[in-house]
C-alpha positions, 0 to 999 in steps of 0.5 A: 381141241379134237376131243373137246369138239367130239365130246360136245357133239356127244352131249348134243346127240345125247340131248336129242336121244340120237346116241347111247348113254354112258356105258352103252353103245351101238353094236352090230349083231348077227344072231340071237341065242334064244333061251327058254325060262330054264336057260336051255338053248332052243333056237339060233335066230339070224338078225341080218337084214337085206340092204341095197348095195348099188343094184344088188342086195346084201345081208347086213347085221342089225345094230342094237344098243348094248353094253359098251364093248371092252377094249381088247388089245390082248388077253381075254376080256368078255363083253356083257350080254353079247359077244362072239361065239368063243365067249358065249358058246366056247366054240373054236375053229380048232379042236380042244382050243384052250383059249375058247374055254378060257373065253367062255369061263371069263364070260361066265364069271362076268355074268355071275358077278353082275347078275347073281343078285338080280332076281329077274327071270331073264337074268336067272335064265342066262346064269342057268345057261352058262352053268349048264352049257357043255363046251366040249359038246358045243359043236354037236349041239343040234341048234349049233351044228347047222350054223357052225360056219356062219358063227365064225366072226359073228356077234351073238346076243341073248334073247329069253322067251322072245325078249332081248336081255338088254331090255330087262330093267333090272339087268340094265340097272345092274350094268349101270351100277357096275359102270359107276363102280370105277377103280384106278387113278383119279386126276384132272381130265384134259378134255373136261377140266374136271376130276375123273377116273382116268381111262388107261385104254380108250375104246376103239374107233371103227369105220376108218377105211384101211384101219383094222376092222376090230377098231383102232385107237385115236389116243394111244401110248404103248411104247417107252419112246412115247412115255414121259415122267414114268407114266404108262399107257394113256396116263401120259395124256389123262382123259377121264372115263366120261370124255373117253366114252363120249368122244369115241361114241360120237366119232363112231356115230359119225363114221357109221352115218353115210351123211357124215363121212366121205373118203378122199384119196387112197386112205383118208376118211373125212367126218364132218359135223356142225355144232348142235348136231343139225343134220342139215349142215352135214347133208349140204356139206356132203354135196358142196364139198365132196360132190355127194347127193344133193339135198332134196329139191335142190339142183346144181345151180341152186347149190352153187347159189346157196354156197355163194350166199353163205360165203357172203354171210347171208342165210339161204331162203330154202335151207335153214343154214346159219353162216355163223354156226361152228363147223368141223372137218376131221380127216383120219388115216389108218396107221396099224392099230392107231389112227393118224390125223390128216387134218382138223379144221374148225370154222364158222359155216359161212367162212368155210363156204367162203373158202369153198366158193373162192376155190370154185371160182378159181377152178372156173374155165372154159370146157369145165363140166362141173358147176362145182368141181368136187374134191374127188374129181380134182384129185383124180386128175392127178392119176392116169386117165384109165385109173379114174375110178381107183382111189388107191392110186391117189397119193394120200398125203397129197389128198389130205394136204389139198383138202386142208388147203381148200377148207382153210383157204390156204395155199395149195400144196406143191405136190398137187402141181407136181402130180398133175404136171407129171400126168400132162407130160406122161399123157400129153393131154390137158383135160378141162380138170387139169387146166382148171387145177393149173389156173387155180394153183397159180391164182392162189400160189402167185408166181410172176412167171405165170401172171394173172393175164393168162389165168383167165376163164377163157382165151386172152387174145391180148396177152403178151406173155411169151409162154402163153403165146407159144402154147397158142401157137402150138395149138394152131400148128396142131389144128393145121396138121389135123386139117391137112392130114385127117386121121393121122396116127401120130400128131405133133402133140404126140411127138413134140408137145413135152419138148416144145413146152420145155425147150421151145428154141429147139422144137419150134423151128421144126414145127415152123417147117412142118407147118409150111408143108401142111399148109400147102395141102389146105384150101386157099381160104383156110390157109389164109385164115390160119396164116393170119392168126399164126402171123399175128402170134409170131409177130408178138414173139419177136425174132428168137424163141426162148431157150428154156421154160421154167415150171410156172412158164410151162403152166402158162404154155399149157393154159395157152394151148388148152384155151386156144383149143377150146376156142376152136371147139366153141366156134364149132358149136356155134 
């Protein structure tokens, strides 16, 4: 399903001239090897350009459409018309490095194989260069000496008399002809269903956070435990050469475009796209799902309204978005030289927005700072407050499960509640985000011990739920203490919050006693005001406090505490 969707995306992008044809791909190039008509190296021209990175600028290599790179799992394998310094110049960090000589020799043989019959002047200049280049004195060549350090790890391309080699029609034709000459095994492709030459090793995927910079494989078999029926490598899951090129090229295209990729949690990279490759869907989804930059001309309220209309299956007035358009989300994580699939969701755009809208409705609570709480903000509520900007601290498995639950409209994972409750107990602080998560979790994952009467946007003064009332009572006790002892260092929240929410029968008698001491310090009007509220809540509780509260009941306690506290802030603002 994943490979089929990506292959269809490739076809859509190819029809729109947004992606390279088979046998070609986008490659980042750092320098051009400038040759004269005789094949003599005359100059090394840097191809990096300045780009803005936040408030600073940095040099980044330019992208060119070049012959597709070979898969280098091990050994020597040259690329055509471009490569690294060991392959095109025989350069190495080591003295008398035999491997660099082997790389240069392999590259020379490949270019002779493809260009010997080509009459183009550019082709002859490249062959003359390979035949006349002295590997042993490469480091002392006057053009190379000044750039020795920069050439380490850099990609190079040929430019003959001011023209890039890949732009020569005869050279392009030679490469296309070489690509069509397939050898190996012909079988039915599992992606297209057609007979095709099977690719034993698929091209690499680049751009996944945490994966190898040289690229990782999405489909790979290289251990006996993964193989069956005597098949080796990717013959265990035969994918034709066209489909292998198409799905990897499409996925690399998505990963290279910031509008189609987001990172959540510690190491999960999410790519998303609409069938037909319409960029409007990706731009809108980036804002609605991940809190990215808003499409031009939209405000936060416009975005929220558009999500609601799409959730109802209606088109938006200002955006050309079709609720019935198929939409895809793919979450990838690194796994050594391979990639793991965290999740894959396929749905219509309208159904996806309905799931997102329902999720945002569940998150609504007093004090919430977001019109639409982005996924990154939700996940950061599960880590320590001082580490809010550190994505690496977020549990990656939990992050992937939460994303899958939001996008597919299924139950939230228990790990989300566990992580968030752990932070509440450690910090004794219930932020608006954590209260919103509690409310959303128990609205979706229903539990009779945390009933809907406490899962409201604002304070429910009529609730008779005992844990909820205890949370409200604790908040009032905290308020009275603050008014009686302004600026106190250690409050009852610091000392008793965790125990009060877990074992009320042990702690609330102590809090009752402290309350009577604190109220003596208050003015008569304020004392009467709080006595009345506390008396009403204690009447609802009865004569005895519960011995112990379960985890869902502790959620009710926390919501009661938070919403009572928000009521106090709301009155201050009024």
